[in-house]
C-alpha positions as CSV (number, residue, x, y, z in Angstrom):
1,X,115.2,6.9,17.7
2,X,114.3,10.5,17.7
3,X,113.3,10.3,14.0
4,X,111.0,7.4,14.7
5,X,109.3,9.2,17.6
6,X,108.9,12.3,15.4
7,X,107.3,10.3,12.6
8,X,105.0,8.6,15.1
9,X,103.8,12.0,16.5
10,X,103.6,13.7,13.0
11,X,99.9,12.9,12.5
12,X,99.1,14.5,15.9
13,X,101.0,17.7,14.9
14,X,99.1,17.7,11.5
15,X,95.8,17.6,13.4
16,X,96.9,20.8,15.2
17,X,97.7,22.6,11.9
18,X,94.1,23.7,11.0
19,X,93.6,25.2,14.5
20,X,96.9,26.9,14.4
21,X,96.1,28.5,11.0
22,X,92.8,29.7,12.3
23,X,94.4,31.2,15.4
24,X,97.1,32.9,13.3
25,X,94.6,34.4,10.8
26,X,91.9,35.5,13.2
27,X,93.9,36.3,16.4
28,X,97.4,37.4,15.4
29,X,97.1,38.9,12.0
30,X,94.4,41.4,13.2
31,X,96.9,42.6,15.9
32,X,98.5,44.7,13.1
33,X,95.4,46.9,13.3
34,X,96.5,48.4,16.7
35,X,98.4,51.0,14.7
36,X,95.0,52.6,14.1
37,X,95.0,53.7,17.7
38,X,97.8,56.1,16.8
39,X,96.3,57.4,13.6
40,X,93.5,59.7,12.4
41,X,92.3,56.7,10.5
42,X,89.8,56.8,7.6
43,X,88.7,53.9,5.5
44,X,89.6,55.6,2.2
45,X,93.2,56.4,3.3
46,X,93.9,53.1,5.0
47,X,96.8,52.3,7.3
48,X,99.5,53.8,5.0
49,X,97.6,57.0,4.1
50,X,96.1,58.0,7.5
51,X,98.2,60.6,9.4
52,X,99.9,59.7,12.6
53,X,98.7,61.6,15.6
54,X,100.5,59.9,18.5
55,X,98.5,59.7,21.7
56,X,95.8,62.1,20.7
57,X,93.1,59.3,20.5
58,X,93.9,58.3,24.1
59,X,93.7,61.9,25.2
60,X,90.4,62.3,23.5
61,X,89.0,59.2,25.3
62,X,90.2,60.5,28.7
63,X,88.5,63.9,28.0
64,X,85.2,62.3,27.2
65,X,82.7,63.1,29.9
66,X,81.3,59.6,30.3
67,X,84.6,57.6,30.3
68,X,84.9,57.5,34.1
69,X,81.3,56.3,34.4
70,X,81.8,53.6,31.7
71,X,84.9,52.3,33.4
72,X,83.1,52.2,36.8
73,X,80.1,50.4,35.2
74,X,82.4,47.8,33.6
75,X,84.3,47.2,36.9
76,X,81.2,47.0,39.0
77,X,79.2,44.7,36.7
78,X,82.1,42.4,36.0
79,X,83.2,42.1,39.6
80,X,79.6,41.4,40.8
81,X,79.3,38.8,38.1
82,X,82.5,37.2,39.2
83,X,81.5,37.1,42.9
84,X,77.9,35.8,42.2
85,X,79.2,33.4,39.6
86,X,81.5,31.9,42.2
87,X,79.1,31.8,45.2
88,X,76.0,30.5,43.5
89,X,77.5,27.4,41.8
90,X,79.3,26.4,45.0
91,X,76.0,26.5,47.0
92,X,74.1,24.6,44.3
93,X,76.9,22.0,44.0
94,X,76.8,21.4,47.8
95,X,73.0,21.1,47.7
96,X,73.0,18.7,44.7
97,X,75.7,16.6,46.5
98,X,73.1,15.9,49.2
99,X,70.5,14.6,46.8
100,X,70.5,10.8,46.9
101,X,68.2,10.0,44.0
102,X,70.3,10.0,40.9
103,X,67.5,10.7,38.4
104,X,66.5,13.9,40.3
105,X,70.1,15.0,40.5
106,X,70.7,14.4,36.8
107,X,67.5,16.1,35.9
108,X,68.3,19.2,37.9
109,X,71.8,19.3,36.4
110,X,70.4,19.2,32.9
111,X,67.9,21.9,33.6
112,X,70.4,24.4,35.1
113,X,73.0,23.6,32.4
114,X,70.6,24.2,29.5
115,X,70.8,28.1,29.5
116,X,74.6,27.9,28.9
117,X,74.0,26.7,25.4
118,X,71.6,29.5,24.5
119,X,72.9,32.8,22.9
120,X,72.1,36.2,24.4
121,X,70.0,37.0,21.4
122,X,67.6,34.3,22.4
123,X,67.9,34.9,26.2
124,X,67.6,38.7,25.6
125,X,64.2,38.2,23.9
126,X,63.1,35.9,26.7
127,X,64.1,38.5,29.4
128,X,62.4,41.3,27.5
129,X,59.2,39.4,27.5
130,X,59.5,38.3,31.1
131,X,60.3,41.7,32.4
132,X,57.9,43.7,30.3
133,X,56.1,46.3,32.5
134,X,52.8,45.8,30.6
135,X,52.7,42.1,29.7
136,X,55.6,40.4,31.5
137,X,55.0,37.7,34.0
138,X,57.3,39.2,36.6
139,X,55.4,42.5,36.8
140,X,52.1,40.6,36.6
141,X,53.1,38.7,39.8
142,X,54.2,42.0,41.4
143,X,50.8,43.5,40.5
144,X,49.1,40.7,42.4
145,X,51.0,41.8,45.4
146,X,50.0,45.4,44.9
147,X,53.3,46.6,43.7
148,X,53.5,49.1,40.8
149,X,55.1,47.8,37.5
150,X,58.9,48.1,37.5
151,X,60.8,49.1,34.3
152,X,63.6,46.6,34.8
153,X,65.3,47.3,31.5
154,X,64.7,51.1,31.5
155,X,65.6,52.0,35.1
156,X,69.2,52.7,36.1
157,X,68.5,51.4,39.6
158,X,67.4,47.9,38.4
159,X,69.4,47.4,35.2
160,X,72.7,46.3,36.7
161,X,70.9,43.8,38.9
162,X,69.2,42.4,35.8
163,X,72.5,42.0,34.1
164,X,74.2,40.3,37.1
165,X,71.3,37.9,37.9
166,X,70.6,36.9,34.3
167,X,74.3,36.2,33.7
168,X,74.4,34.0,36.8
169,X,71.2,32.2,35.7
170,X,72.8,31.5,32.3
171,X,76.2,30.3,33.5
172,X,76.0,28.9,37.0
173,X,75.0,25.4,35.7
174,X,78.3,25.1,33.9
175,X,80.3,26.1,36.9
176,X,78.3,23.8,39.1
177,X,79.5,20.8,37.1
178,X,83.1,21.8,37.9
179,X,82.5,22.0,41.6
180,X,80.5,18.7,41.6
181,X,83.6,17.1,39.9
182,X,85.7,18.5,42.7
183,X,83.4,17.0,45.3
184,X,83.7,13.6,43.8
185,X,87.4,13.7,44.2
186,X,87.1,13.9,48.0
187,X,88.1,10.7,49.7
188,X,84.9,8.9,50.9
189,X,86.6,7.4,53.9
190,X,86.8,10.9,55.4
191,X,83.0,11.0,55.5
192,X,82.9,7.5,57.1
193,X,85.3,8.6,59.8
194,X,83.3,11.7,60.4
195,X,80.1,9.7,60.8
196,X,81.9,7.4,63.3
197,X,82.8,10.6,65.3
198,X,79.2,11.7,65.2
199,X,79.4,14.5,62.6
200,X,76.2,15.5,60.9
201,X,75.7,16.6,57.3
202,X,76.5,20.2,58.1
203,X,79.7,19.5,59.9
204,X,80.8,17.0,57.1
205,X,80.2,19.8,54.6
206,X,82.0,22.4,56.6
207,X,85.0,20.3,57.6
208,X,85.4,17.8,54.7
209,X,83.6,18.9,51.5
210,X,84.5,22.6,51.5
211,X,88.2,22.0,52.3
212,X,88.3,19.3,49.6
213,X,86.9,21.8,47.1
214,X,89.2,24.6,48.2
215,X,91.9,24.0,45.6
216,X,89.4,24.3,42.7
217,X,87.7,27.3,44.3
218,X,91.1,29.1,44.7
219,X,91.9,28.2,41.1
220,X,88.5,29.5,39.7
221,X,88.8,32.7,41.8
222,X,92.3,33.5,40.5
223,X,91.6,32.7,36.9
224,X,88.5,34.9,37.0
225,X,90.6,38.0,37.7
226,X,91.4,38.2,34.0
227,X,87.7,38.9,33.3
228,X,87.5,42.1,35.5
229,X,87.2,44.3,32.4
230,X,84.9,41.8,30.5
231,X,81.4,42.7,31.6
232,X,79.7,40.8,28.8
233,X,79.3,42.6,25.4
234,X,76.7,40.2,24.0
235,X,74.4,40.5,27.0
236,X,74.6,44.3,27.4
237,X,74.3,44.9,23.7
238,X,71.1,42.9,23.5
239,X,69.5,44.3,26.7
240,X,70.7,47.9,27.0
241,X,69.1,51.0,25.6
242,X,70.0,54.7,25.9
243,X,67.8,55.0,29.0
244,X,70.2,52.8,31.0
245,X,73.6,53.9,29.6
246,X,74.3,55.7,32.9
247,X,74.4,52.4,34.8
248,X,74.7,49.8,32.0
249,X,77.1,51.2,29.4
250,X,80.4,49.3,29.5
251,X,83.7,49.6,27.6
252,X,82.8,47.1,24.9
253,X,79.5,48.7,24.0
254,X,81.2,52.2,24.0
255,X,83.8,50.9,21.6
256,X,81.1,49.5,19.4
257,X,79.2,52.8,19.2
258,X,82.4,54.9,18.7
259,X,83.5,52.6,15.9
260,X,80.3,51.8,14.0
261,X,78.0,54.7,14.9
262,X,80.5,57.5,14.9
263,X,83.0,56.0,12.5
264,X,85.9,57.1,14.9
265,X,87.9,54.0,14.3
266,X,91.1,55.4,15.9
267,X,89.4,56.3,19.1
268,X,87.6,53.0,19.3
269,X,90.9,51.1,18.7
270,X,92.6,53.2,21.4
271,X,89.9,52.2,24.0
272,X,90.2,48.6,22.8
273,X,94.0,48.6,23.1
274,X,93.8,50.0,26.6
275,X,91.3,47.3,27.6
276,X,93.5,44.6,26.0
277,X,96.7,45.7,27.8
278,X,95.0,45.9,31.2
279,X,93.3,42.5,30.6
280,X,96.6,41.0,29.6
281,X,98.2,42.2,32.8
282,X,95.3,40.9,34.9
283,X,95.5,37.5,33.2
284,X,99.2,37.3,33.8
285,X,98.7,38.1,37.5
286,X,95.9,35.6,37.7
287,X,97.9,32.8,36.3
288,X,100.8,33.6,38.6
289,X,98.5,33.5,41.6
290,X,97.0,30.2,40.3
291,X,100.5,28.8,40.2
292,X,101.4,30.0,43.6
293,X,98.1,29.2,45.4
294,X,96.8,26.2,43.5
295,X,99.9,24.8,41.8
296,X,98.2,25.3,38.4
297,X,100.3,25.6,35.3
298,X,99.5,26.2,31.6
299,X,102.6,24.4,30.4
């Protein structure tokens, strides 16, 4: 009986094999490179020829004058993205739920979902053109109001806001679909009973829709804790410049510059290892909270 079941499920396991090989080659084998964090690594000496220096790379990182600012930038930008990325989709989902004409609802969903499929290379070029102080449409509109041009991508006061808002613009359409799906799972008879009791649309939203969405909201909040140190390398790399490193430089871009501009591979690996360990702990905590608060399990 067990042999027959195993033979029946064998094709399914074989379908998993290519994916498992890719994960092994690109995710697990590279983990051997963490030894570089404890070496004075050079390309010519390799893993076996580079001298071991213990925790010197970590001490070097902690002594760097901008390390504290970079960590603060990473935490601030990532946390603001998480908060805005949770609030905006919930509001949009509630608003779309009130739209009765299906073609308008589907059209809006398509339009807000489209930026999710565009890379930050494309969106970065669009934002650079839109926010240009000389030819950008945003500053042209501000000029009509008598406001001086703003260097959005070269001013430390504005750059974090650009990162947060543009990330929300790109991703909120995807999250909106998740919350719309949660709304559809609410029992329609609850709305009928609320109407019989004289509840308006606002009270129905407050006392029926939002409580019905709460398990998904709690789940999304807890799972997002694992991204506290992920402020978005692709976005920052395509939009940042040395003028805004004070407010826009994050751990990922600092690792990139240390590794590929300064060729200090050991130092870059040390920073990456630190980030990975903290992210692993945060992800573990987030899944534990998701299990306790939303009864969500991976296995």
